[in-house]
Rosetta silent file (secondary structure, phi, psi, omega in degrees, C-alpha in Angstrom):
SEQUENCE: MASIFVNEQGTVRNGWRAVAFLLLAVIVVTVLIAASRELPGHIAYWLPEVYLSALGVLAVTWLFMRLERRPIADVGLELSRRAACQFGVGMAYGAGLVLATALLVVALGGLHFEIAPQVSVIDIVKTGLFMSGAVLFEETLFRGYAFQRTVEGMGHRWALALFAVVFLLAHPMEEAMPPELSTIASANLVLAAVLLGQVMLRSGGLAMPIGLHLGWNWMLQTLGFSISGKLAFDSIWHPVFDSEVQWLTGGDYGIEASVLSLVVLLAAVLWFSRGQPAVKSAA
SCORE:     score description
SCORE:     0.000 S_00000001
   1 L     0.000  135.169 -179.781  -36.894    1.925  -11.527 S_00000001
   2 L   -73.337  147.853  174.799  -33.816    3.630   -9.988 S_00000001
   3 L  -144.885 -172.263  177.127  -33.543    3.713   -6.206 S_00000001
   4 L   -67.537  -22.824  177.410  -30.866    4.282   -3.536 S_00000001
   5 L   -97.808  -27.845 -169.582  -29.652    0.752   -4.106 S_00000001
   6 E  -119.898  134.897  169.951  -30.269    0.227   -7.938 S_00000001
   7 L   -81.489 -176.458 -176.779  -29.421    2.477  -10.871 S_00000001
   8 L   -57.413  -32.301 -178.130  -31.257    3.382  -13.989 S_00000001
   9 L   -85.144    2.032  175.402  -29.994    0.162  -15.668 S_00000001
  10 L    85.063    8.440  178.586  -31.436   -2.067  -12.854 S_00000001
  11 L  -105.262  159.132 -179.878  -28.044   -3.030  -11.472 S_00000001
  12 E   -62.841  136.942 -173.473  -26.670   -2.415   -7.938 S_00000001
  13 L   -64.556  152.668 -176.671  -25.041    0.890   -7.596 S_00000001
  14 H   -59.460  -36.138 -177.292  -21.209    0.996   -7.527 S_00000001
  15 H   -59.691  -47.054 -173.798  -21.054    2.458   -4.049 S_00000001
  16 H   -69.365  -34.660  177.370  -22.958   -0.550   -2.582 S_00000001
  17 H   -63.291  -42.163  175.308  -20.851   -2.945   -4.542 S_00000001
  18 H   -63.381  -47.093  177.887  -17.749   -1.385   -3.032 S_00000001
  19 H   -57.816  -49.432 -178.323  -19.161   -1.506    0.454 S_00000001
  20 H   -60.806  -38.513  175.476  -20.270   -5.081    0.062 S_00000001
  21 H   -58.993  -44.991 -175.815  -16.831   -6.080   -1.232 S_00000001
  22 H   -66.896  -40.878 -178.275  -15.022   -4.519    1.660 S_00000001
  23 H   -61.175  -48.918 -173.704  -17.360   -6.125    4.233 S_00000001
  24 H   -70.394  -35.908  175.514  -17.163   -9.570    2.702 S_00000001
  25 H   -62.655  -39.079  179.838  -13.274   -9.274    2.315 S_00000001
  26 H   -71.741  -41.028 -179.615  -12.893   -8.432    6.063 S_00000001
  27 H   -60.801  -51.394 -178.929  -15.186  -11.347    6.953 S_00000001
  28 H   -61.667  -43.786 -177.734  -13.257  -13.843    4.737 S_00000001
  29 H   -64.489  -42.251  177.291   -9.871  -12.645    5.845 S_00000001
  30 H   -63.566  -38.574  171.739  -10.838  -12.841    9.467 S_00000001
  31 H   -69.630  -34.422  178.930  -12.196  -16.372    9.169 S_00000001
  32 H   -66.744  -41.013 -175.046   -9.108  -17.551    7.281 S_00000001
  33 H   -71.696  -38.093  179.957   -6.770  -16.073    9.959 S_00000001
  34 H   -67.283  -36.128  178.763   -8.822  -17.458   12.787 S_00000001
  35 H   -62.688  -46.282  178.815   -8.840  -20.873   11.108 S_00000001
  36 H   -53.695  -38.190 -175.515   -5.067  -20.772   10.618 S_00000001
  37 L   -75.918   -8.297  177.037   -4.484  -20.138   14.267 S_00000001
  38 L   -95.631   -9.923  179.943   -6.179  -23.363   15.170 S_00000001
  39 L   -74.606  160.488  173.807   -3.863  -25.383   12.982 S_00000001
  40 L   -66.012  149.272 -167.982   -0.801  -27.188   14.391 S_00000001
  41 H   -55.762  -39.452 -177.547    2.304  -25.034   14.470 S_00000001
  42 H   -67.112  -18.231  176.434    4.132  -26.999   11.784 S_00000001
  43 H   -92.534  -47.376 -179.058    1.314  -26.494    9.318 S_00000001
  44 H   -55.343  -29.811 -179.422    0.516  -22.899   10.283 S_00000001
  45 L   -64.319  -27.209 -177.033    4.148  -22.044    9.635 S_00000001
  46 L   -96.875   13.449  178.099    3.695  -22.651    5.880 S_00000001
  47 L  -133.659   69.206 -179.864    0.523  -20.546    5.836 S_00000001
  48 L   -54.553  140.869 -175.028    1.615  -16.977    6.787 S_00000001
  49 H   -64.766  -29.443  178.140   -1.279  -14.690    7.729 S_00000001
  50 H   -71.532  -29.306  173.494   -0.365  -12.061    5.201 S_00000001
  51 H   -74.730  -35.057  175.684   -0.612  -14.626    2.345 S_00000001
  52 H   -66.862  -37.779 -178.413   -3.907  -15.869    3.725 S_00000001
  53 H   -66.880  -44.300  176.492   -5.168  -12.287    3.879 S_00000001
  54 H   -62.474  -45.649  177.904   -4.082  -11.694    0.275 S_00000001
  55 H   -55.688  -42.646  179.146   -5.696  -15.056   -0.851 S_00000001
  56 H   -62.488  -46.207  179.452   -8.917  -14.017    0.905 S_00000001
  57 H   -68.047  -36.112  175.812   -9.137  -10.716   -0.879 S_00000001
  58 H   -62.850  -40.184  179.330   -8.235  -12.315   -4.259 S_00000001
  59 H   -62.515  -42.764  177.165  -11.010  -14.834   -3.729 S_00000001
  60 H   -66.617  -36.987  176.803  -13.561  -12.119   -3.037 S_00000001
  61 H   -65.406  -39.939 -179.790  -12.407  -10.137   -6.058 S_00000001
  62 H   -65.846  -38.434  177.386  -12.768  -13.150   -8.307 S_00000001
  63 H   -64.378  -37.080 -177.760  -16.270  -13.707   -6.965 S_00000001
  64 H   -72.073  -40.079  177.359  -17.479  -10.153   -7.433 S_00000001
  65 H   -63.435  -36.246  175.262  -15.936  -10.095  -10.959 S_00000001
  66 H   -64.223  -44.337  179.154  -17.677  -13.416  -11.677 S_00000001
  67 H   -59.513  -30.984 -179.310  -20.908  -12.046  -10.580 S_00000001
  68 L   -89.843   -1.731  176.183  -20.483   -9.174  -13.097 S_00000001
  69 L    62.612   43.770  174.983  -19.400  -11.717  -15.727 S_00000001
  70 L  -126.254  152.346 -179.815  -16.052  -10.029  -16.259 S_00000001
  71 L   -75.803  151.729 -179.974  -12.574  -11.525  -16.150 S_00000001
  72 H   -61.788  -20.925  178.017  -10.395  -10.770  -13.102 S_00000001
  73 H   -60.238  -31.344 -176.753   -7.926   -9.032  -15.534 S_00000001
  74 H   -65.248  -17.811 -177.587  -10.498   -6.179  -15.776 S_00000001
  75 H   -95.016   -3.246  178.111   -9.644   -5.260  -12.161 S_00000001
  76 L   104.180    5.265  179.408   -5.933   -4.974  -12.992 S_00000001
  77 L  -100.250  109.135  175.286   -4.807   -8.471  -11.974 S_00000001
  78 L  -156.575  156.356  176.416   -2.998  -10.242  -14.826 S_00000001
  79 L  -109.407  104.547 -178.116    0.169  -12.065  -15.582 S_00000001
  80 L  -155.334  165.995  177.473    1.682  -10.538  -18.759 S_00000001
  81 H   -56.054  -41.714  176.908    4.791   -8.849  -20.061 S_00000001
  82 H   -57.612  -52.692  178.805    3.107   -5.441  -19.697 S_00000001
  83 H   -59.026  -40.667 -176.348    2.232   -6.160  -16.015 S_00000001
  84 H   -72.726  -31.814  173.536    5.789   -7.310  -15.225 S_00000001
  85 H   -61.137  -43.989  177.559    7.186   -4.151  -16.835 S_00000001
  86 H   -62.763  -43.539 -179.713    4.795   -2.067  -14.808 S_00000001
  87 H   -58.235  -54.090 -179.292    5.699   -3.970  -11.580 S_00000001
  88 H   -56.595  -45.096 -177.539    9.419   -3.301  -12.259 S_00000001
  89 H   -68.442  -39.842  177.348    8.835    0.418  -12.879 S_00000001
  90 H   -61.867  -39.790  178.593    6.739    0.634   -9.815 S_00000001
  91 H   -62.247  -37.654 -175.548    9.482   -0.986   -7.706 S_00000001
  92 H   -73.430  -33.652  173.086   12.021    1.438   -8.973 S_00000001
  93 H   -59.911  -53.981 -177.484    9.583    4.444   -8.195 S_00000001
  94 H   -56.455  -57.237  178.169    9.006    3.167   -4.641 S_00000001
  95 H   -59.044  -31.460  176.946   12.651    2.523   -3.933 S_00000001
  96 H   -68.868  -39.517 -179.087   13.588    5.804   -5.533 S_00000001
  97 H   -71.201  -36.226  173.839   11.251    7.829   -3.385 S_00000001
  98 H   -66.773  -44.432  179.822   12.644    6.331   -0.140 S_00000001
  99 H   -62.494  -38.596 -177.540   16.185    6.745   -1.275 S_00000001
 100 H   -70.305  -35.905 -177.092   15.602   10.392   -2.255 S_00000001
 101 H   -71.409  -37.922 -177.420   13.994   11.137    1.178 S_00000001
 102 H   -66.933  -41.515  175.798   16.818    9.346    3.020 S_00000001
 103 H   -59.596  -35.742  178.773   19.420   11.283    1.059 S_00000001
 104 H   -69.497  -42.309  178.681   17.784   14.565    1.823 S_00000001
 105 H   -64.563  -40.754  173.867   17.798   13.780    5.550 S_00000001
 106 H   -55.488  -43.452  179.189   21.528   12.874    5.274 S_00000001
 107 H   -59.216  -34.185 -175.485   22.198   16.121    3.387 S_00000001
 108 L  -100.212   19.997  169.184   20.686   18.159    6.183 S_00000001
 109 L    78.936   18.550 -176.074   22.722   16.407    8.836 S_00000001
 110 L   -83.028  -26.719 -178.379   19.911   14.264   10.297 S_00000001
 111 E  -166.839  167.961  170.216   21.624   10.909   10.005 S_00000001
 112 E  -139.890  168.824 -176.495   24.278    8.859    8.432 S_00000001
 113 E  -111.140  139.827  170.958   24.555    5.179    7.478 S_00000001
 114 E  -129.099  148.303  179.362   26.708    2.393    8.655 S_00000001
 115 E   -63.383  129.010 -179.877   26.945   -1.133    7.352 S_00000001
 116 L   -56.557  141.562 -175.656   24.814   -3.472    9.491 S_00000001
 117 L   -61.295  -36.254  179.127   26.992   -5.813   11.680 S_00000001
 118 L  -129.175  122.895  178.762   25.396   -8.939   10.246 S_00000001
 119 L  -119.510  128.939 -178.266   23.978   -8.999    6.777 S_00000001
 120 L  -130.488  112.146  177.316   22.174  -12.065    5.432 S_00000001
 121 H   -60.621  -39.053 -179.269   21.064  -11.849    1.844 S_00000001
 122 H   -63.768  -37.562 -179.178   18.736  -14.827    2.390 S_00000001
 123 H   -70.879  -36.702  179.183   17.006  -13.176    5.325 S_00000001
 124 H   -64.913  -42.599  178.814   16.559   -9.957    3.219 S_00000001
 125 H   -63.983  -46.508  177.995   15.005  -11.943    0.361 S_00000001
 126 H   -56.466  -45.228  173.250   12.740  -13.814    2.814 S_00000001
 127 H   -57.182  -42.895 -175.543   11.612  -10.474    4.313 S_00000001
 128 H   -65.281  -34.069  179.191   10.866   -9.144    0.784 S_00000001
 129 H   -65.002  -47.415 -173.224    8.749  -12.369    0.111 S_00000001
 130 H   -61.378  -43.536 -178.606    6.927  -11.803    3.368 S_00000001
 131 H   -66.655  -28.833 -179.146    6.345   -8.117    2.453 S_00000001
 132 H   -64.222  -35.678  178.829    4.975   -9.214   -0.978 S_00000001
 133 H   -70.234  -42.090  178.742    1.964  -10.936    0.625 S_00000001
 134 H   -63.060  -39.947 -178.671    1.248   -7.858    2.778 S_00000001
 135 H   -68.539  -44.638  176.981    1.492   -5.538   -0.179 S_00000001
 136 H   -55.757  -45.978  175.173   -0.614   -7.764   -2.338 S_00000001
 137 H   -54.966  -55.528 -171.958   -3.284   -7.846    0.314 S_00000001
 138 H   -63.399  -41.978 -176.451   -3.275   -4.128    0.849 S_00000001
 139 H   -75.662  -32.136  174.510   -3.325   -3.167   -2.794 S_00000001
 140 H   -74.112  -28.369  178.032   -6.007   -5.506   -3.903 S_00000001
 141 H   -78.676  -39.701 -176.470   -8.095   -4.363   -0.955 S_00000001
 142 H  -102.668  -11.971  174.123   -7.543   -0.616   -1.225 S_00000001
 143 L  -118.993    0.989 -176.214   -6.742   -0.162   -4.867 S_00000001
 144 L   -89.626 -135.825 -174.698   -8.725   -3.133   -6.384 S_00000001
 145 H   -49.209  -53.835 -176.925  -12.331   -3.771   -6.888 S_00000001
 146 H   -57.175  -43.871 -179.634  -13.761   -1.481   -4.191 S_00000001
 147 H   -69.229  -47.073 -177.158  -11.645    1.528   -5.293 S_00000001
 148 H   -66.372  -34.234  176.617  -12.341    1.118   -8.901 S_00000001
 149 H   -65.271  -38.100  179.938  -16.139    0.755   -8.375 S_00000001
 150 H   -68.774  -36.818  172.177  -15.966    3.957   -6.347 S_00000001
 151 H   -63.112  -40.558 -178.229  -14.149    5.716   -9.156 S_00000001
 152 H   -68.343  -34.344 -175.431  -16.830    4.605  -11.616 S_00000001
 153 H   -89.997  -34.848  179.255  -19.539    5.811   -9.347 S_00000001
 154 H  -118.921   -2.662  178.449  -18.146    9.043   -7.831 S_00000001
 155 L    94.504  157.721 -171.260  -15.163    9.991   -9.937 S_00000001
 156 H   -72.531  -24.883  174.173  -11.547    9.572   -9.294 S_00000001
 157 H   -59.942  -53.394 -178.420  -11.100   12.661   -7.056 S_00000001
 158 H   -66.627  -37.619 -178.504  -13.655   11.594   -4.479 S_00000001
 159 H   -62.764  -46.123  178.231  -12.464    7.987   -4.719 S_00000001
 160 H   -61.474  -38.832 -178.555   -8.863    9.013   -4.054 S_00000001
 161 H   -70.705  -46.093 -174.424   -9.889   11.166   -1.094 S_00000001
 162 H   -61.637  -53.843 -174.264  -12.311    8.500    0.407 S_00000001
 163 H   -71.664  -20.512  171.748   -9.742    5.640    0.159 S_00000001
 164 H   -65.516  -36.143 -178.437   -6.984    7.841    1.560 S_00000001
 165 H   -70.121  -46.051 -176.080   -9.053    8.222    4.660 S_00000001
 166 H   -61.803  -42.974  176.235   -9.776    4.470    4.793 S_00000001
 167 H   -61.826  -37.692  176.753   -6.095    3.672    4.338 S_00000001
 168 H   -60.822  -47.335  177.977   -5.224    6.049    7.118 S_00000001
 169 H   -62.362  -31.697  178.003   -7.778    4.357    9.464 S_00000001
 170 L   -76.855   -7.806  175.372   -6.246    1.028    8.616 S_00000001
 171 L  -127.114   69.679 -175.860   -2.828    2.201    9.902 S_00000001
 172 L   -66.556  150.133  179.916   -3.537    3.680   13.263 S_00000001
 173 L   -78.984  154.930  174.761   -0.724    5.566   15.027 S_00000001
 174 L   -74.080  139.903 -173.964    0.805    4.362   18.278 S_00000001
 175 L   -59.901  -34.992 -179.224   -0.528    6.143   21.318 S_00000001
 176 L   -67.877  -11.471 -173.169    3.124    6.760   22.483 S_00000001
 177 L   -70.053  138.197  169.349    4.058    8.691   19.415 S_00000001
 178 L   -49.167  139.570 -179.201    4.872   12.387   19.881 S_00000001
 179 H   -54.547  -39.017 -176.807    1.908   14.504   18.447 S_00000001
 180 H   -73.459  -34.549  172.440    3.991   16.178   15.823 S_00000001
 181 H   -71.664  -30.962  173.905    5.285   12.893   14.470 S_00000001
 182 H   -66.506  -33.401  178.262    1.897   11.368   14.507 S_00000001
 183 H   -70.781  -47.094 -177.753    0.567   14.308   12.434 S_00000001
 184 H   -73.417  -30.578  172.549    3.266   14.050    9.892 S_00000001
 185 H   -64.583  -33.973  176.414    3.074   10.280    9.655 S_00000001
 186 H   -69.206  -44.889  178.327   -0.656   10.544    9.228 S_00000001
 187 H   -62.541  -37.602  177.347   -0.244   13.093    6.425 S_00000001
 188 H   -66.689  -37.567  177.991    2.389   10.864    4.703 S_00000001
 189 H   -61.709  -42.752  179.296   -0.076    7.900    4.900 S_00000001
 190 H   -64.310  -45.999  179.402   -2.748   10.009    3.206 S_00000001
 191 H   -70.238  -33.328 -179.840   -0.394   11.155    0.449 S_00000001
 192 H   -64.215  -42.905 -176.141    0.980    7.579   -0.030 S_00000001
 193 H   -68.270  -38.930  174.872   -2.571    6.401   -0.505 S_00000001
 194 H   -66.155  -40.366  179.869   -3.328    9.105   -2.962 S_00000001
 195 H   -67.828  -39.179  179.309   -0.126    8.445   -4.900 S_00000001
 196 H   -64.930  -44.015  175.059   -0.809    4.673   -4.979 S_00000001
 197 H   -64.317  -36.958  178.263   -4.366    5.329   -6.318 S_00000001
 198 H   -59.870  -46.020  178.999   -3.046    7.790   -8.842 S_00000001
 199 H   -61.070  -44.198  175.608   -0.560    5.142  -10.100 S_00000001
 200 H   -56.922  -48.256  176.178   -3.318    2.697  -10.416 S_00000001
 201 H   -59.870  -38.184 -178.998   -5.449    5.088  -12.400 S_00000001
 202 H   -74.272  -40.494 -179.314   -2.659    6.129  -14.593 S_00000001
 203 H   -81.308  -27.583 -177.633   -1.374    2.665  -15.305 S_00000001
 204 L    82.489   11.410 -177.182   -4.764    0.981  -15.611 S_00000001
 205 L  -154.034  179.939  179.461   -3.707   -1.931  -13.445 S_00000001
 206 L   -99.166   -7.235 -173.273   -2.499   -3.139  -10.053 S_00000001
 207 H   -66.313  -43.530 -174.791    0.948   -4.219  -11.013 S_00000001
 208 H   -71.354  -45.164  176.246    2.584   -0.799  -10.819 S_00000001
 209 H   -61.678  -37.163  176.098    1.107    0.273   -7.395 S_00000001
 210 H   -60.389  -41.331 -176.275    1.951   -3.213   -6.040 S_00000001
 211 H   -68.807  -40.635 -172.743    5.526   -2.772   -7.297 S_00000001
 212 H   -66.756  -44.189  177.609    5.708    0.814   -5.943 S_00000001
 213 H   -58.391  -45.149  178.434    4.373   -0.254   -2.540 S_00000001
 214 H   -69.790  -40.678 -178.059    6.835   -3.214   -2.327 S_00000001
 215 H   -64.912  -38.352  176.780    9.742   -1.130   -3.541 S_00000001
 216 H   -61.876  -47.878  177.620    9.036    1.532   -0.899 S_00000001
 217 H   -65.144  -44.309 -177.596    8.823   -1.094    1.977 S_00000001
 218 H   -69.210  -32.675  175.123   11.771   -3.063    0.803 S_00000001
 219 H   -70.040  -39.323  178.019   14.045   -0.025    0.497 S_00000001
 220 H   -56.747  -47.499  179.235   12.952    1.090    4.038 S_00000001
 221 H   -60.165  -45.453 -173.398   13.937   -2.423    5.127 S_00000001
 222 H   -64.360  -36.785 -177.906   17.285   -2.471    3.257 S_00000001
 223 L   -87.597    0.726  177.405   18.227    0.955    4.753 S_00000001
 224 L    75.963   22.277  179.721   17.195   -0.204    8.285 S_00000001
 225 L   -92.446  153.459  179.454   14.413    2.109    8.794 S_00000001
 226 L   -68.294  145.849  176.848   11.213    1.257   10.677 S_00000001
 227 E  -103.768  113.371 -174.399    8.136    0.375    8.483 S_00000001
 228 L    48.391   39.252  175.753    4.957    1.984    9.774 S_00000001
 229 L    83.954   -1.239 -178.506    6.634    2.262   13.249 S_00000001
 230 E   -97.723  127.780  176.789    7.654   -1.461   13.268 S_00000001
 231 L   -60.328  133.282 -176.568   11.362   -1.943   13.638 S_00000001
 232 L   -80.600  139.771  174.759   13.303   -3.357   10.692 S_00000001
 233 L  -123.852  169.338  171.349   15.447   -6.395   10.919 S_00000001
 234 L    62.647   37.742 -177.784   17.853   -8.140    8.512 S_00000001
 235 L   -96.799  162.673  178.797   18.882   -4.806    6.832 S_00000001
 236 L   -83.231  -35.360 -177.593   21.991   -4.045    4.878 S_00000001
 237 E  -115.147  167.552  179.323   22.463   -0.563    6.307 S_00000001
 238 E  -137.178  116.569 -177.646   21.900    0.877    9.759 S_00000001
 239 E   -78.071  132.177  171.214   20.806    4.525   10.191 S_00000001
 240 E  -113.273  117.551 -177.915   22.603    6.484   12.914 S_00000001
 241 E   -75.346  125.986  178.356   20.888    9.649   13.956 S_00000001
 242 L   -99.887   -8.189 -174.190   22.954   12.775   14.129 S_00000001
 243 L  -136.013  142.212 -179.924   20.148   15.053   15.022 S_00000001
 244 L   -91.546    2.198 -176.837   17.502   15.005   17.814 S_00000001
 245 L   -78.790  102.830 -169.302   15.093   16.946   15.601 S_00000001
 246 H   -76.422  -23.010  178.282   12.496   14.238   15.141 S_00000001
 247 H   -73.528  -13.773  174.657   10.354   15.995   12.492 S_00000001
 248 H   -85.831  -43.747 -176.921   13.467   15.852   10.355 S_00000001
 249 H   -98.051  -16.794 -177.053   14.467   12.222   10.897 S_00000001
 250 L    92.737  -16.859 -179.325   11.224   10.641   11.927 S_00000001
 251 H    65.051 -147.193  177.064   12.693    9.336   15.091 S_00000001
 252 H   -59.489  -27.646 -178.821   11.860    5.749   16.120 S_00000001
 253 H   -68.599  -27.217 -175.496    8.945    5.713   13.646 S_00000001
 254 L   101.574  179.096 -176.544   11.313    6.058   10.737 S_00000001
 255 H   -71.423   -3.108  171.083   11.487    8.477    7.851 S_00000001
 256 H   -64.495  -14.944 -179.817    7.863    7.799    7.112 S_00000001
 257 H  -112.968   14.757  176.927    7.341   10.363    9.898 S_00000001
 258 L   -88.025  144.472  177.555    9.877   12.893    8.413 S_00000001
 259 H   -71.451  -19.289  174.078    8.631   16.079    7.012 S_00000001
 260 H   -73.701  -26.918  173.266   11.006   15.479    4.000 S_00000001
 261 H   -68.831  -28.893  172.030    8.995   12.355    3.218 S_00000001
 262 H   -64.223  -42.839 -179.606    6.002   14.700    3.099 S_00000001
 263 H   -65.208  -48.408 -176.383    7.825   16.890    0.609 S_00000001
 264 H   -64.894  -42.546 -177.246    8.910   13.908   -1.617 S_00000001
 265 H   -68.849  -37.490 -174.690    5.482   12.246   -1.540 S_00000001
 266 H   -69.931  -35.021  179.705    3.692   15.598   -2.323 S_00000001
 267 H   -66.599  -39.768 -179.650    6.072   16.101   -5.296 S_00000001
 268 H   -64.069  -41.712 -176.998    5.241   12.510   -6.527 S_00000001
 269 H   -64.813  -44.410 -174.413    1.534   13.150   -6.132 S_00000001
 270 H   -62.927  -42.135 -174.570    1.770   16.482   -8.067 S_00000001
 271 H   -67.184  -40.038 -177.251    3.755   14.624  -10.828 S_00000001
 272 H   -80.501  -13.143  174.603    1.192   11.746  -11.257 S_00000001
 273 L   -74.560   -9.560 -178.849   -1.686   14.183  -11.256 S_00000001
 274 L   -74.546  149.221 -179.862   -0.788   15.275  -14.691 S_00000001
 275 L    77.404 -173.976  179.570   -2.789   13.910  -17.612 S_00000001
 276 L  -103.505  141.522  179.505   -5.844   11.761  -17.695 S_00000001
 277 L   -64.788  144.305 -179.569   -6.465    8.561  -15.803 S_00000001
 278 L   -78.460  -17.815 -178.960   -6.643    5.293  -17.815 S_00000001
 279 L   -89.050  135.627  179.108   -9.586    4.011  -15.675 S_00000001
 280 L   -60.066  131.179 -177.361  -13.106    5.054  -16.571 S_00000001
 281 L  -132.272  155.016 -176.401  -14.486    7.598  -14.085 S_00000001
 282 L   -76.538  -14.469 -176.654  -17.819    9.107  -13.418 S_00000001
 283 L  -149.299    0.000    0.000  -16.292   12.626  -13.350 S_00000001
């Protein structure tokens, strides 16, 4: 008999599966991080919290797929030539979106670039590897099992809207941010979440959204922009602001708070909204 928790087939409804996944993932990640902080420093150094977080979400994903008697590849996590190609394409998309935004700001006189005084390729690679853990964590959490079960239960439009809100709440704005920058940055976060969700739905896997997210962050780092308000280090270029109009440049928050980023992301969302998603949807 169907109920609020169980469907006509006698299985737990997708919505409750998604909620249970997110709750367990948060608990597991919290426990792993707390445990790592009790370790001696020389051991904890080799266990970055971003990678522990990613490992925790991957473990919970494996558990839930195991309970459904389905391979973890069905959630879009696989090592294959196709996944590698999608990852590379995603990297190019993400880097290209940031570069397009930066060039628009430059063209409108908002800033120019100078070579950073000290450039260390090794440090840039290390930063990219660190970013990889954070991106893997966020994409498996926000575009993985929970998102896909929500798509199956509510349809892709509702799932995109719901997880865009969740993504925004997971990236709170700093209280000291000017209201106009906070509004633009929040809108950009929502659009970025929708875009990443669309890419997952169109590609049918997590490789492309992981690549896009990493390409976006890494290009921000390379150009010397702040990432979600956090100052970038070890960049190749250094942005020098020529305009005090913060809604144009994003100010100290970076171009993720620029209105031009809003335009570029909106164009990307409209582009990826064409056609049908590859992931099965309820609507």
